TIDRENLUM-33383 format. One line per 3 residues: number of its first residue (from 1); their letters; for each residue x, y, z of C-alpha. Coordinates in steps of 0.02 Angstrom, whole numbers, plus 50000, padded with zeros to 5 digits. Layout:
BEGIN
NUM	a	X/Y/Z; ...
This chain:
BEGIN
1	mta	50848/49089/50975; 50665/49106/50929; 50617/49239/50803
4	rsr	50458/49339/50801; 50345/49374/50656; 50393/49474/50504
7	sgr	50310/49615/50600; 50379/49585/50772; 50503/49686/50870
10	pag	50606/49554/50961; 50543/49563/51137; 50680/49456/51206
13	nrr	50672/49271/51241; 50750/49162/51372; 50911/49152/51274
16	agg	50915/49338/51238; 50852/49409/51400; 50712/49394/51522
19	fpa	50549/49392/51428; 50507/49242/51318; 50457/49295/51143
22	pgt	50316/49231/51036; 50369/49096/50917; 50321/49161/50746
25	ssr	50439/49165/50600; 50517/49329/50550; 50516/49446/50403
28	ali	50570/49585/50520; 50706/49496/50615; 50781/49407/50466
31	gaa	50744/49547/50346; 50824/49682/50451; 50977/49573/50468
34	lgl	50982/49533/50283; 51020/49709/50225; 51164/49720/50346
37	all	51208/49542/50304; 51252/49611/50136; 51414/49634/50229
40	alp	51398/49549/50395; 51481/49382/50416; 51624/49339/50533
43	ata	51805/49409/50468; 51983/49562/50390; 52047/49711/50319
46	asa	52089/49663/50144; 52215/49761/50047; 52141/49904/49949
49	asa	52253/49849/49809; 52182/49672/49809; 52184/49596/49636
52	att	51998/49564/49642; 51947/49585/49463; 51971/49480/49309
55	kda	52048/49545/49150; 51878/49549/49065; 51797/49642/49210
58	ktv	51931/49777/49198; 51902/49805/49013; 51714/49782/48990
61	aft	51605/49930/49035; 51477/49892/49168; 51324/49924/49061
64	qss	51183/49810/49015; 51226/49817/48830; 51403/49756/48866
67	fgp	51344/49582/48914; 51221/49532/48782; 51032/49527/48798
70	ppv	50967/49484/48973; 50824/49362/49003; 50657/49435/48954
73	akv	50503/49368/49043; 50347/49333/48942; 50203/49456/48959
76	apt	50036/49380/49009; 49922/49520/49073; 49813/49484/49223
79	tle	49683/49613/49273; 49665/49650/49458; 49524/49763/49520
82	khg	49484/49835/49691; 49385/49987/49744; 49352/50025/49561
85	dvr	49538/50035/49528; 49607/49924/49391; 49786/49862/49393
88	vdn	49862/49756/49255; 49998/49635/49311; 50097/49570/49162
91	yfw	50194/49445/49269; 50063/49374/49385; 50096/49207/49300
94	mrd	50259/49190/49397; 50162/49132/49549; 50154/48944/49539
97	pdy	49972/48894/49575; 50038/48744/49672; 50144/48851/49789
100	ptv	50229/48809/49907; 50274/48678/49776; 50362/48764/49632
103	dde	50374/48647/49483; 50304/48750/49339; 50433/48729/49201
106	ail	50412/48905/49131; 50436/48985/49302; 50588/48881/49344
109	aql	50662/48915/49173; 50644/49102/49199; 50725/49096/49372
112	kae	50868/48987/49309; 50896/49101/49160; 50913/49251/49277
115	nay	51037/49155/49385; 51139/49107/49233; 51142/49288/49175
118	idq	51223/49340/49339; 51367/49222/49300; 51378/49299/49127
121	vlg	51392/49475/49198; 51490/49450/49359; 51574/49284/49323
124	gee	51545/49121/49414; 51562/49105/49601; 51718/48999/49579
127	tgl	51810/49120/49466; 51868/49300/49454; 51803/49437/49566
130	rks	51673/49333/49659; 51800/49198/49703; 51930/49328/49752
133	lfd	51808/49413/49868; 51751/49248/49941; 51931/49198/49979
136	eml	51963/49370/50054; 51811/49357/50167; 51844/49175/50210
139	ari	52016/49225/50273; 51930/49330/50404; 51836/49183/50477
142	kqd	51916/49085/50617; 51859/48917/50555; 51897/48818/50713
145	dtg	51802/48939/50822; 51721/48911/50992; 51590/49006/51088
148	vpy	51607/49055/51270; 51538/48915/51380; 51384/48953/51485
151	reg	51295/48866/51626; 51120/48795/51613; 51063/48683/51754
154	dwe	51200/48563/51804; 51288/48574/51636; 51408/48687/51544
157	yqs	51362/48710/51360; 51465/48774/51215; 51449/48794/51027
160	rfe	51595/48758/50911; 51644/48766/50729; 51771/48650/50651
163	tgk	51884/48690/50505; 51798/48660/50339; 51626/48634/50416
166	qyp	51479/48749/50384; 51374/48725/50540; 51398/48729/50728
169	ifv	51426/48582/50843; 51348/48592/51016; 51443/48512/51161
172	rrp	51429/48504/51350; 51508/48438/51509; 51455/48434/51692
175	wgk	51462/48605/51772; 51617/48631/51878; 51709/48482/51804
178	tda	51842/48584/51714; 51950/48431/51690; 51809/48334/51606
181	pft	51802/48330/51416; 51658/48409/51320; 51545/48284/51232
184	til	51447/48319/51074; 51259/48328/51094; 51211/48397/50923
187	dvn	51313/48410/50763; 51214/48521/50645; 51329/48471/50501
190	ela	51255/48297/50509; 51079/48367/50497; 51124/48476/50349
193	grt	51195/48328/50256; 51019/48266/50219; 50957/48417/50120
196	gyt	51102/48539/50106; 51007/48666/50210; 50969/48677/50394
199	rig	50931/48808/50523; 50909/48777/50709; 50773/48891/50772
202	afa	50764/48835/50953; 50883/48739/51066; 50813/48682/51234
205	psp	50894/48556/51350; 50775/48484/51478; 50798/48548/51657
208	dgr	50876/48384/51712; 50989/48378/51559; 50919/48211/51500
211	yla	50845/48271/51336; 50880/48401/51204; 50732/48474/51111
214	fae	50766/48578/50958; 50676/48646/50806; 50748/48619/50633
217	ddd	50703/48702/50468; 50776/48597/50327; 50723/48699/50174
220	gsi	50708/48882/50223; 50517/48884/50228; 50516/48922/50415
223	rft	50415/48765/50447; 50512/48688/50590; 50517/48506/50641
226	vri	50518/48482/50830; 50645/48348/50871; 50699/48270/51036
229	kdl	50863/48182/51068; 50894/48070/51218; 51065/48129/51275
232	etg	51094/47973/51380; 51071/47851/51236; 51111/47968/51091
235	kyl	50952/47913/51003; 50817/48023/50928; 50638/48004/50986
238	pdl	50493/48018/50863; 50475/48194/50793; 50329/48291/50868
241	tet	50281/48394/50715; 50350/48462/50552; 50249/48622/50562
244	ssa	50309/48718/50714; 50377/48894/50730; 50522/48854/50845
247	sla	50440/48893/51011; 50487/48767/51147; 50474/48760/51337
250	wsa	50498/48621/51464; 50400/48589/51623; 50498/48603/51785
253	dgk	50522/48414/51799; 50572/48392/51617; 50433/48267/51587
256	slf	50327/48381/51477; 50378/48482/51325; 50271/48623/51260
259	ynl	50280/48678/51078; 50176/48772/50951; 50092/48706/50794
262	qdd	50066/48798/50631; 49911/48795/50523; 49911/48779/50334
265	nir	49954/48964/50318; 50114/48941/50421; 50036/49033/50568
268	pkk	50068/48953/50739; 49895/48936/50812; 49907/48803/50948
271	ilr	50013/48765/51100; 50028/48578/51131; 50097/48479/51278
274	htm	50196/48321/51245; 50222/48197/51386; 50389/48110/51374
277	gaa	50366/47926/51334; 50195/47953/51255; 50159/47945/51069
280	pgn	50159/48117/50986; 49983/48084/50924; 49922/48095/51104
283	dvv	49989/48271/51132; 49866/48387/51218; 49810/48558/51153
286	vhe	49845/48679/51296; 49790/48837/51208; 49721/48878/51036
289	epd	49711/49050/50959; 49544/49069/50868; 49576/49240/50791
292	gpw	49638/49216/50613; 49790/49331/50607; 49844/49304/50787
295	tvg	49986/49183/50826; 50048/49097/50984; 50215/49056/51063
298	igr	50276/48993/51230; 50429/49019/51338; 50492/48986/51514
301	tls	50558/49120/51630; 50740/49114/51683; 50691/49054/51857
304	gel	50610/48903/51776; 50455/48930/51881; 50334/49001/51753
307	lvi	50280/48958/51577; 50220/49108/51479; 50104/49096/51328
310	ysd	50098/49247/51215; 49961/49275/51088; 50026/49403/50966
313	nna	49967/49511/50823; 50109/49625/50770; 50098/49771/50894
316	tne	49971/49692/51013; 49981/49541/51126; 49894/49442/51261
319	vrl	49979/49347/51402; 49937/49185/51493; 50034/49106/51636
322	lpa	50058/48925/51687; 50159/48861/51836; 50302/48758/51766
325	dkp	50280/48629/51906; 50096/48605/51859; 50106/48569/51672
328	eak	49931/48494/51665; 49849/48649/51739; 49748/48767/51631
331	psl	49842/48926/51583; 49771/49080/51668; 49740/49241/51574
334	fve	49857/49374/51643; 49840/49520/51523; 49702/49524/51394
337	rkp	49724/49597/51221; 49704/49782/51194; 49748/49864/51027
340	fve	49929/49921/51017; 49971/49869/51195; 50111/49745/51224
343	tyv	50156/49665/51390; 50301/49549/51434; 50329/49462/51598
346	tnq	50459/49367/51697; 50469/49320/51880; 50591/49335/52023
349	gdt	50532/49219/52160; 50361/49280/52216; 50372/49440/52113
352	lwi	50317/49465/51935; 50413/49594/51835; 50306/49668/51696
355	rtn	50365/49773/51549; 50217/49856/51466; 50171/50005/51358
358	dth	49996/50019/51429; 50021/50198/51490; 50174/50257/51395
361	rnf	50228/50204/51221; 50411/50184/51274; 50358/50054/51404
364	rlv	50365/50059/51593; 50416/49929/51722; 50296/49872/51856
367	kap	50294/49730/51981; 50156/49624/52057; 50142/49473/52171
370	vad	50139/49307/52080; 50000/49249/52196; 49883/49392/52146
373	prk	49945/49485/51992; 49784/49580/51955; 49814/49752/51884
376	enw	49757/49838/52043; 49907/49757/52127; 50034/49826/52003
379	vev	50166/49941/52076; 50261/50054/51957; 50450/50041/51977
382	ipg	50512/50131/51821; 50389/50252/51739; 50379/50281/51553
385	ddh	50493/50416/51485; 50500/50508/51319; 50690/50491/51315
388	vyl	50710/50315/51387; 50650/50166/51286; 50636/50010/51395
391	tdv	50681/49860/51287; 50709/49708/51399; 50727/49646/51577
394	iaf	50817/49496/51650; 50770/49438/51824; 50906/49340/51915
397	kdw	50878/49276/52092; 50958/49427/52175; 50978/49550/52032
400	lvi	50870/49638/51905; 50948/49694/51741; 50862/49826/51635
403	fdk	50906/49856/51453; 50853/50021/51378; 50900/50158/51256
406	ldg	50932/50335/51317; 50902/50450/51168; 50947/50304/51055
409	qdr	51103/50243/51146; 51102/50070/51226; 51114/50060/51415
412	vrv	51123/49920/51543; 51058/49956/51718; 51079/49839/51866
415	rda	50971/49836/52024; 51007/49739/52181; 50879/49663/52299
418	qgn	50866/49827/52396; 50826/49927/52239; 50997/50011/52226
421	eht	51038/50040/52044; 51193/50076/51939; 51232/50085/51753
424	vaf	51365/49975/51676; 51510/50077/51607; 51582/50030/51437
427	pda	51744/50084/51353; 51672/50164/51195; 51565/50319/51174
430	aft	51448/50236/51048; 51413/50050/51048; 51285/49911/51039
433	vga	51259/49798/51189; 51135/49661/51230; 51112/49507/51334
436	gan	51220/49355/51297; 51186/49177/51354; 51111/49202/51528
439	ehy	51037/49033/51572; 51078/49018/51757; 50959/49100/51881
442	etg	51062/49098/52041; 51211/49199/51983; 51293/49366/52010
445	tlr	51371/49368/51837; 51288/49446/51686; 51341/49388/51512
448	lsy	51342/49530/51385; 51370/49542/51197; 51454/49704/51144
451	qsl	51514/49782/50981; 51521/49942/50879; 51552/49990/50699
454	vtp	51739/49975/50731; 51742/49853/50878; 51725/49666/50840
457	ptt	51594/49569/50936; 51653/49552/51116; 51583/49440/51251
460	ydy	51592/49512/51427; 51553/49440/51596; 51497/49577/51715
463	dmk	51514/49550/51902; 51359/49640/51963; 51422/49660/52142
466	art	51602/49710/52105; 51547/49810/51951; 51687/49743/51843
469	ltv	51688/49689/51661; 51791/49539/51609; 51824/49505/51426
472	rkv	51784/49323/51387; 51806/49331/51200; 51840/49452/51058
475	qei	51796/49392/50884; 51960/49344/50804; 51999/49394/50626
478	psg	52140/49278/50570; 52198/49384/50424; 52212/49536/50535
481	yda	52114/49688/50588; 52181/49854/50649; 52041/49957/50726
484	sly	52150/50112/50726; 52134/50122/50536; 51946/50156/50547
487	tse	51834/50287/50622; 51648/50302/50651; 51531/50447/50678
490	rll	51354/50477/50738; 51271/50616/50636; 51100/50697/50631
493	apa	51023/50731/50461; 50876/50851/50444; 50715/50781/50373
496	rdg	50615/50881/50249; 50487/50930/50381; 50617/51046/50457
499	rtm	50592/50975/50632; 50645/50792/50631; 50828/50745/50643
502	ipv	50873/50574/50572; 51016/50481/50658; 51154/50417/50544
505	siv	51292/50296/50595; 51439/50297/50475; 51606/50206/50468
508	yrk	51755/50224/50351; 51945/50214/50342; 52036/50364/50408
511	drp	52136/50377/50247; 51981/50385/50138; 51977/50534/50019
514	tdg	51879/50682/50089; 51840/50769/49925; 51681/50668/49891
517	sap	51764/50561/49758; 51754/50398/49856; 51596/50290/49854
520	lhv	51465/50285/49991; 51350/50140/50032; 51193/50173/50135
523	ygy	51083/50044/50221; 50910/50060/50296; 50765/49957/50361
526	gsy	50631/50059/50451; 50486/49940/50482; 50398/49845/50621
529	gyg	50486/49947/50756; 50643/49848/50721; 50791/49964/50748
532	tdp	50959/49944/50665; 51105/49937/50784; 51276/49999/50727
535	tfs	51363/49831/50729; 51531/49770/50669; 51547/49674/50506
538	psr	51709/49591/50451; 51642/49565/50276; 51603/49750/50264
541	lsl	51790/49780/50270; 51798/49726/50089; 51710/49889/50049
544	ldr	51792/49999/50179; 51966/49948/50123; 51922/49997/49946
547	gfa	51875/50172/49996; 51690/50153/50035; 51603/50235/50180
550	fai	51460/50133/50252; 51313/50222/50332; 51162/50157/50426
553	lhv	51015/50276/50406; 50906/50256/50561; 50745/50304/50474
556	rgg	50573/50314/50552; 50480/50149/50560; 50615/50070/50669
559	ddl	50623/50098/50856; 50798/50174/50854; 50736/50326/50953
562	grg	50595/50240/51044; 50419/50184/51009; 50368/50352/50938
565	wye	50501/50335/50803; 50414/50174/50752; 50239/50245/50755
568	dgk	50293/50392/50646; 50347/50271/50509; 50198/50153/50492
571	leh	50020/50155/50424; 49975/50329/50363; 50150/50390/50409
574	kvn	50242/50255/50309; 50305/50375/50178; 50417/50453/50313
577	tft	50526/50297/50304; 50564/50329/50121; 50584/50518/50128
580	dfi	50696/50502/50282; 50810/50387/50184; 50821/50507/50037
583	dat	50844/50658/50150; 50983/50575/50250; 51071/50522/50089
586	qfl	51064/50699/50020; 51132/50763/50186; 51283/50648/50171
589	vkk	51312/50705/49992; 51300/50887/50046; 51427/50853/50184
592	gya	51549/50783/50057; 51547/50598/50101; 51511/50561/49917
595	rag	51448/50641/49759; 51275/50609/49690; 51280/50454/49581
598	nvs	51423/50380/49682; 51304/50318/49816; 51234/50141/49826
601	msg	51099/50076/49943; 51036/49911/50011; 50899/49837/50118
604	gsa	50818/49668/50148; 50638/49609/50156; 50539/49760/50218
607	ggl	50704/49850/50193; 50692/49792/50013; 50526/49884/50006
610	lvg	50622/50037/50064; 50749/50016/49924; 50613/49991/49794
613	avm	50512/50141/49850; 50666/50252/49854; 50713/50196/49678
616	nma	50546/50264/49619; 50544/50420/49727; 50723/50484/49732
619	peg	50790/50615/49612; 50869/50531/49461; 51056/50518/49479
622	lyg	51063/50518/49669; 51094/50330/49683; 51210/50238/49566
625	aav	51171/50062/49627; 51045/49967/49733; 51039/49795/49814
628	ahv	50870/49729/49870; 50872/49565/49965; 50709/49464/49966
631	pfv	50616/49628/49940; 50434/49651/49993; 50387/49753/49840
634	dvv	50215/49699/49780; 50133/49775/49933; 49952/49794/49876
637	ttm	49932/49623/49797; 50017/49535/49943; 49916/49627/50074
640	ldd	49754/49585/49982; 49795/49399/49991; 49752/49339/50166
643	tlp	49801/49160/50123; 49983/49213/50139; 50056/49183/50312
646	lta	50088/49362/50366; 49956/49466/50280; 49811/49471/50402
649	gey	49925/49495/50551; 50006/49648/50475; 49858/49760/50439
652	dew	49908/49870/50586; 50082/49890/50510; 50039/49933/50330
655	gnp	49851/49952/50330; 49712/49844/50262; 49694/49872/50075
658	nek	49516/49805/50084; 49484/49980/50153; 49483/50108/50013
661	day	49592/50241/50096; 49724/50114/50147; 49723/50036/49973
664	frm	49764/50198/49884; 49890/50250/50016; 49984/50086/49997
667	kay	49971/50088/49808; 50054/50260/49807; 50218/50189/49874
670	spy	50212/50005/49824; 50372/49982/49721; 50295/49861/49597
673	dnv	50145/49972/49565; 50251/50126/49533; 50384/50065/49410
676	tar	50387/50192/49268; 50485/50230/49111; 50635/50313/49191
679	ayp	50817/50283/49230; 50852/50166/49375; 51019/50131/49460
682	htl	51117/49971/49433; 51010/49846/49529; 51036/49674/49608
685	ita	50881/49584/49672; 50887/49422/49773; 50754/49295/49821
688	gia	50731/49122/49897; 50622/48990/49815; 50560/48923/49983
691	dsq	50530/49095/50059; 50361/49101/50147; 50385/49279/50212
694	vty	50420/49367/50048; 50370/49242/49915; 50493/49217/49772
697	wep	50375/49289/49641; 50379/49465/49714; 50563/49498/49675
700	akw	50552/49396/49513; 50404/49499/49448; 50485/49661/49501
703	aal	50645/49620/49407; 50546/49579/49251; 50446/49740/49259
706	lra	50598/49848/49293; 50688/49771/49146; 50539/49803/49032
709	rkt	50515/49986/49081; 50682/50061/49128; 50756/50182/49002
712	ddn	50940/50167/49050; 51083/50051/49006; 51119/50007/49187
715	vll	51141/49827/49240; 50991/49736/49317; 51022/49566/49396
718	syt	50902/49447/49483; 50960/49298/49586; 50847/49165/49662
721	nlg	50921/49039/49782; 50835/48879/49726; 50879/48789/49887
724	agh	50837/48915/50025; 50709/49035/50094; 50699/49206/50174
727	gga	50869/49202/50258; 50966/49143/50106; 51093/49004/50118
730	sgr	51109/48924/50290; 51291/48868/50293; 51422/48996/50343
733	fdk	51524/48969/50184; 51373/48961/50068; 51308/49122/50144
736	lke	51478/49200/50120; 51463/49164/49934; 51303/49266/49931
739	val	51390/49410/50020; 51532/49399/49893; 51404/49410/49753
742	sta	51328/49570/49824; 51498/49645/49856; 51560/49603/49681
745	fll	51406/49687/49609; 51437/49845/49711; 51620/49855/49663
748	rah	51579/49837/49479; 51436/49960/49490; 51549/50090/49570
751	gvq	51692/50054/49451; 51805/50004/49594; 51940/49878/49547
């Protein structure tokens, strides 16, 4: 449940696989999800003839001039100079000098005016098109939903949703006591009642089941409070800190809890040990990261025998080990830092399993004895391969599970104690599969999460000995879903270099017009080596059932085709991300999926950078609409400000603009620095006031500059959530309202009723 940094490729954590992940907050993880979250909440096929528009929306042309003058931000030029280059920022004033407090009346007035203008153009969220879409999407959510129970220790845990409630309820009962009732251990709805926002970033029962430690973010800033609940008494113990990054691990006896502590720049820099019963002020610093941009996180291996401390700096890490039964011991350095080398470790009894890219960029798997894991004792088990990208490993007592991608397609491989291996067979030709809740070490059953563009999320239990899959749950869509109405394809689009082929995943209704007259929506991310899986989205059906095709463009900068795909879309190769996106879009137009101008695009966070760069670079008229969620668009200014949480740790992703060559390279694609007097597509920009990953002023400034310079009459809207951060609203219904807003904008922009 712990996210990595804005820059991190999720390396797996104890709840997602075998290797604990560092505990930094995420622009990458949240941002990559945000673009897809445009249409990615639980839910049905709505009728294409749905009466989703108001009378006014049907009669008023969707042009800026149709809705009266939009908010105009004041111009207050600020001169910025670096390497002899002078930039003038007319909207620098939008950054509140007291940030993270935002109380400047002029700034708040501008943000509120933009929000009000959205209601003027699209109607309020409780009326017309937005309300109709919300109701349509809400009908796809099974409100009284339950997760599949899983075993951890001597308990069986489950998450539940109740009708009308926004947040999950966590329950448990003794393992094997199927006649015993589940009891509630944490009701997140009660937590959210204090502030209206809450996100649980880590959920860690103690090994003996006595305590529940969890990390709570109550405003969207990704500053987590570490809280402990005594599950015997139901009482909360004193909070440990309000500045953690949701990285928690228990000692073997459950008497010590390890967590990380952020500095003033929201960078987790220390690992602390709390002894149960002691005052939090007496917690001991176990490890401190002295290097400014580096961050630290901690996890425990599935066996429960090892604690693993990761120091992390984007594409480089360092690993320390600590026996879980010796919590007061000093962590030992296992793998020291080496630029662009990442290593992740778990154990299986006396054997360490090590996934590392030290000799091959797609990672290899080696093993070593726990007693003497020096590198000279490493034995290679799976060598690196240009076609096989090793992504995760889970070590059970008698089984080893390897997750990888073969030429971009997910695979699950299972090894027994003798080294015999087989690959799990799945029913579809193209799919996404990953580890589910695997919290019990001594088991022969593997929990898997499975889906595709047309297959709803499915939970499987796989019997590793019998080699059989058992369906435990398929996401239910109460208002109905008929998979036979839809089809998906995997295409390859040529890049402009004449050599590279860009994967494209596309889904649409089978009865969609084939003459290019129907709209096409394309999504991309392409940063931090974070690939975009072709996943199912019930909310996306609101577009598909109105004739849209939806395509994921797997551009360089992600790891969709392995580590090399990532490396070819970062630093001096970053422009490949943007040109790939344009080239793949033009390929789809050429193939007749849509006509130029009838294509919309979206992306979130670093994917918002992609959208912004493409808006500046693409031929005019190719895209008719764009949605940029919490977009990272003021690249140069942000990366020159090392007081921001993520800047210094991301120089090896974007470059360091303090270096002249990097500065001018980044300036050449920075969306904010390249807004010109030209026509731009209809544009919706979103932000979060408490966002520490992409600060609110980046999208706000960009919207103001676009509005001042664009030469068209297209609609430009800017929405700032004044009660949330990088991930938007936290409640499932509140988030659905944001999805309905984006969908309403796309329908109006495409002229779809």
